[in-house]
C-alpha positions as CSV (number, residue, x, y, z in Angstrom):
1,X,0.0,0.0,0.0
2,X,1.4,3.4,-0.9
3,X,2.4,5.6,2.0
4,X,0.5,8.9,2.5
5,X,2.9,11.7,1.8
6,X,3.7,14.0,4.7
7,X,2.2,17.5,4.7
8,X,4.4,20.6,5.3
9,X,3.0,20.8,8.8
10,X,3.9,17.1,9.5
11,X,7.4,17.8,8.3
12,X,7.7,20.9,10.6
13,X,6.4,18.9,13.6
14,X,8.9,16.0,12.8
15,X,11.7,18.5,12.6
16,X,10.8,20.1,15.9
17,X,10.4,16.8,17.7
18,X,13.8,15.6,16.4
19,X,15.5,18.1,18.7
20,X,13.6,16.9,21.8
21,X,15.0,13.7,23.4
22,X,12.1,12.8,25.6
23,X,8.4,13.7,25.6
24,X,6.1,12.9,28.5
25,X,2.3,13.6,28.6
26,X,0.5,14.2,31.9
27,X,-3.2,13.1,31.9
28,X,-6.1,12.9,34.3
29,X,-9.5,11.2,33.8
30,X,-11.3,14.3,35.2
31,X,-10.7,17.9,36.1
32,X,-9.8,19.0,39.6
33,X,-7.1,16.5,40.3
34,X,-4.3,19.0,40.4
35,X,-2.8,17.7,37.1
36,X,-1.3,21.1,36.1
37,X,0.2,21.6,39.5
38,X,1.8,18.2,39.2
39,X,3.0,19.0,35.6
40,X,4.6,22.3,36.6
41,X,6.5,20.8,39.6
42,X,7.6,17.7,37.6
43,X,9.0,20.0,34.9
44,X,10.7,22.3,37.5
45,X,12.2,19.2,39.3
46,X,13.7,18.0,36.0
47,X,15.1,21.5,35.3
48,X,16.6,21.6,38.8
49,X,18.4,18.4,38.0
50,X,20.1,20.1,35.1
51,X,17.9,19.0,32.2
52,X,16.7,21.3,29.5
53,X,12.9,21.3,29.8
54,X,9.9,22.7,28.0
55,X,6.2,22.6,28.9
56,X,3.5,22.5,26.3
57,X,0.1,23.7,27.8
58,X,-2.2,21.6,25.6
59,X,-5.3,22.6,27.5
60,X,-6.5,25.1,24.9
61,X,-9.7,26.3,26.7
62,X,-8.3,26.2,30.2
63,X,-4.6,27.1,30.1
64,X,-3.2,27.5,33.6
65,X,0.5,26.7,33.2
66,X,1.6,30.4,32.7
67,X,-0.2,31.4,36.0
68,X,1.7,28.7,37.9
69,X,5.0,30.0,36.6
70,X,4.1,33.6,37.2
71,X,4.3,34.6,33.5
72,X,0.6,34.9,32.7
73,X,1.0,38.5,31.5
74,X,3.8,37.7,29.1
75,X,3.5,37.3,25.3
76,X,5.2,34.9,23.0
77,X,7.4,36.6,20.4
78,X,8.5,35.5,16.9
79,X,11.9,35.1,15.3
80,X,12.7,33.8,11.8
81,X,9.1,32.9,11.3
82,X,9.0,30.8,14.4
83,X,7.2,31.3,17.7
84,X,9.6,31.7,20.6
85,X,8.5,30.2,23.9
86,X,8.2,32.3,27.1
87,X,10.9,31.3,29.6
88,X,10.5,31.1,33.4
89,X,12.9,29.4,35.9
90,X,15.0,28.1,32.9
91,X,11.9,26.4,31.4
92,X,10.5,27.1,28.0
93,X,6.7,27.4,28.1
94,X,4.1,27.5,25.3
95,X,0.4,28.1,25.9
96,X,-2.7,29.6,24.3
97,X,-2.8,32.0,27.3
98,X,0.1,34.0,25.8
99,X,-1.9,34.7,22.7
100,X,-4.9,36.2,24.5
101,X,-5.1,39.9,24.7
102,X,-7.9,39.7,27.3
103,X,-7.0,36.9,29.9
104,X,-10.7,36.6,30.8
105,X,-11.7,35.9,27.2
106,X,-13.3,32.5,26.7
107,X,-12.0,30.3,23.9
108,X,-15.1,28.9,22.3
109,X,-13.8,26.6,19.6
110,X,-15.0,23.3,18.2
111,X,-12.7,20.3,18.2
112,X,-11.1,20.8,14.8
113,X,-10.1,24.4,15.7
114,X,-8.4,23.2,18.9
115,X,-6.6,20.4,17.1
116,X,-5.3,22.9,14.5
117,X,-4.0,25.2,17.2
118,X,-2.3,22.3,19.0
119,X,-0.5,21.2,15.9
120,X,0.6,24.8,15.2
121,X,2.1,25.0,18.7
122,X,4.2,22.0,17.8
123,X,5.0,22.9,14.2
124,X,5.7,26.6,14.4
125,X,7.5,26.8,17.8
126,X,11.2,27.0,18.1
127,X,11.7,24.8,21.1
128,X,15.4,24.4,20.4
129,X,17.3,21.5,21.9
130,X,15.4,19.9,24.9
131,X,16.0,16.9,27.1
132,X,12.3,16.8,28.1
133,X,9.1,18.2,26.8
134,X,6.3,17.8,29.4
135,X,2.8,18.1,27.9
136,X,-0.1,19.1,30.1
137,X,-3.1,17.5,28.5
138,X,-6.7,18.5,29.0
139,X,-8.6,16.0,31.2
140,X,-10.4,13.1,29.6
141,X,-9.8,11.2,26.4
142,X,-11.5,13.3,23.7
143,X,-10.1,15.2,20.7
144,X,-7.2,17.1,22.1
145,X,-5.4,14.2,24.0
146,X,-6.0,11.9,21.0
147,X,-4.6,14.5,18.6
148,X,-1.5,15.0,20.7
149,X,-0.6,11.4,21.0
150,X,-1.2,10.8,17.3
151,X,0.9,13.8,16.4
152,X,3.8,13.1,18.8
153,X,4.5,9.6,17.6
154,X,7.4,8.8,19.9
155,X,5.9,9.7,23.3
156,X,8.0,8.1,26.0
157,X,4.8,7.6,28.0
158,X,1.9,9.0,30.0
159,X,1.7,9.9,33.7
160,X,-1.8,9.6,35.1
161,X,-2.8,11.9,38.0
162,X,-5.6,10.9,40.3
163,X,-6.9,11.7,43.7
164,X,-7.7,8.9,46.2
165,X,-11.5,9.0,46.1
166,X,-13.6,6.5,44.1
167,X,-15.1,9.1,41.7
168,X,-11.6,10.1,40.5
169,X,-10.4,6.5,40.4
170,X,-13.3,5.5,38.2
171,X,-12.2,8.1,35.6
172,X,-8.6,6.9,35.9
173,X,-9.6,3.5,34.4
174,X,-10.8,5.4,31.3
175,X,-7.5,7.2,31.0
176,X,-5.6,3.9,31.3
177,X,-7.8,2.4,28.7
178,X,-7.2,5.4,26.5
179,X,-3.4,5.0,26.8
180,X,-3.7,1.3,26.0
181,X,-5.9,1.9,22.9
182,X,-3.5,4.5,21.4
183,X,-0.6,2.2,22.4
184,X,1.3,4.8,24.5
185,X,3.2,3.3,27.5
186,X,2.0,4.3,31.0
187,X,4.9,5.5,33.1
188,X,2.8,5.3,36.2
189,X,0.2,6.7,38.5
190,X,0.6,9.7,40.8
191,X,-1.9,10.1,43.7
192,X,-2.4,13.8,44.4
193,X,-4.2,15.4,47.4
194,X,-3.2,12.3,49.4
195,X,-4.0,13.4,52.9
196,X,-4.0,16.9,54.3
197,X,-0.9,17.8,56.3
198,X,-1.8,20.0,59.3
199,X,0.6,23.0,59.4
200,X,0.4,23.0,63.2
201,X,0.9,19.4,64.3
202,X,2.2,18.0,60.9
203,X,-0.2,15.0,61.2
204,X,-2.1,13.8,58.1
205,X,-5.9,13.8,57.8
206,X,-7.1,11.7,54.9
207,X,-10.0,13.9,53.5
208,X,-10.3,12.0,50.2
209,X,-9.6,8.5,51.6
210,X,-6.2,6.9,51.5
211,X,-4.1,4.9,49.0
212,X,-6.7,4.7,46.3
213,X,-4.2,5.4,43.5
214,X,-1.6,3.0,45.0
215,X,-4.2,0.2,45.2
216,X,-5.3,0.8,41.7
217,X,-1.8,0.7,40.4
218,X,-1.2,-2.6,42.1
219,X,-4.4,-4.1,40.8
220,X,-3.6,-3.1,37.2
221,X,0.1,-4.0,37.5
222,X,1.2,-0.3,36.9
223,X,4.0,1.6,38.6
224,X,2.9,3.8,41.5
225,X,5.1,6.8,41.2
226,X,4.2,8.4,44.5
227,X,1.7,10.3,46.6
228,X,1.5,14.1,47.0
229,X,-0.2,15.3,50.2
230,X,-2.3,18.3,50.5
231,X,0.2,20.9,51.7
232,X,-0.8,24.5,52.0
233,X,2.4,25.8,50.4
234,X,1.7,23.9,47.2
235,X,-1.5,25.7,46.7
236,X,0.0,29.0,47.7
237,X,3.0,28.5,45.3
238,X,0.7,27.9,42.3
239,X,-1.2,31.2,43.0
240,X,2.0,33.1,43.6
241,X,3.5,31.8,40.3
242,X,6.4,30.0,41.7
243,X,6.6,26.1,41.6
244,X,6.5,24.7,45.2
245,X,9.6,22.6,44.7
246,X,11.6,25.9,44.6
247,X,10.8,27.0,48.1
248,X,9.6,24.0,50.1
249,X,12.1,21.3,51.0
250,X,9.4,18.7,51.8
251,X,7.7,19.2,48.4
252,X,11.1,19.1,46.7
253,X,11.9,15.7,48.2
254,X,8.5,14.3,47.2
255,X,8.8,15.3,43.6
256,X,12.5,14.4,43.5
257,X,11.6,10.8,44.4
258,X,8.8,10.7,41.8
259,X,11.1,12.1,39.0
260,X,13.8,9.5,39.9
261,X,11.2,6.7,39.3
262,X,10.1,8.3,36.0
263,X,13.7,8.6,34.8
264,X,14.4,4.9,35.7
265,X,11.2,3.9,33.9
266,X,12.2,5.8,30.7
267,X,15.7,4.2,30.8
268,X,14.1,0.7,30.9
269,X,11.7,1.6,28.0
């Protein structure tokens, strides 16, 4: 059967991705799991380890990555007909948020428009040489996540973020099924909001149950990457635009252990 010729856009995307060693997608089955917070702190941890890192905010209608890096008022520039990412904390960031004149403006686009924008953010951006591109996918398993995994053909794998309660875990099974259907390796599961740590006595209270993500990983023979507790400083850091791993030793250690497991998994793959 004759191969379908590559379009100019496909060639641009392939050229861009050829300069990126590893690409990781972060996914959740539903909104509200803290997926973007996890993405930002994973990327910052990798950068702190000396890797060259980029973050693609693929949530077209709800882009929050710029806010969490404190650069929501910045604009992407262009050079030599290429879009130049915004940089924060040595990390290159691309997001639809940078293209909006009014930050409160709603992006009311149908699926094909969102997919076209995502492909343009890959084809027309000068990411340069990167060790890691971390992609913050919108929740669920519809058009945008599907388009990304079909466009980035050599994804190293997906990281699935959940919270411990049953309603979140139910949606995680759909994310796992999605990854299996599109034949993308699952690097592991992260359980976010895993117990509230009291700032006064430092004791945990398990508001959303306990170990749900860990038990699911064991049942499905997936790697459990780690649990991230509810720590006040993580929430505050996101609102202040500075990843929590930069100013909280406990959070830094938690994400450091998670990233070590991810790196080990990628090496094995």
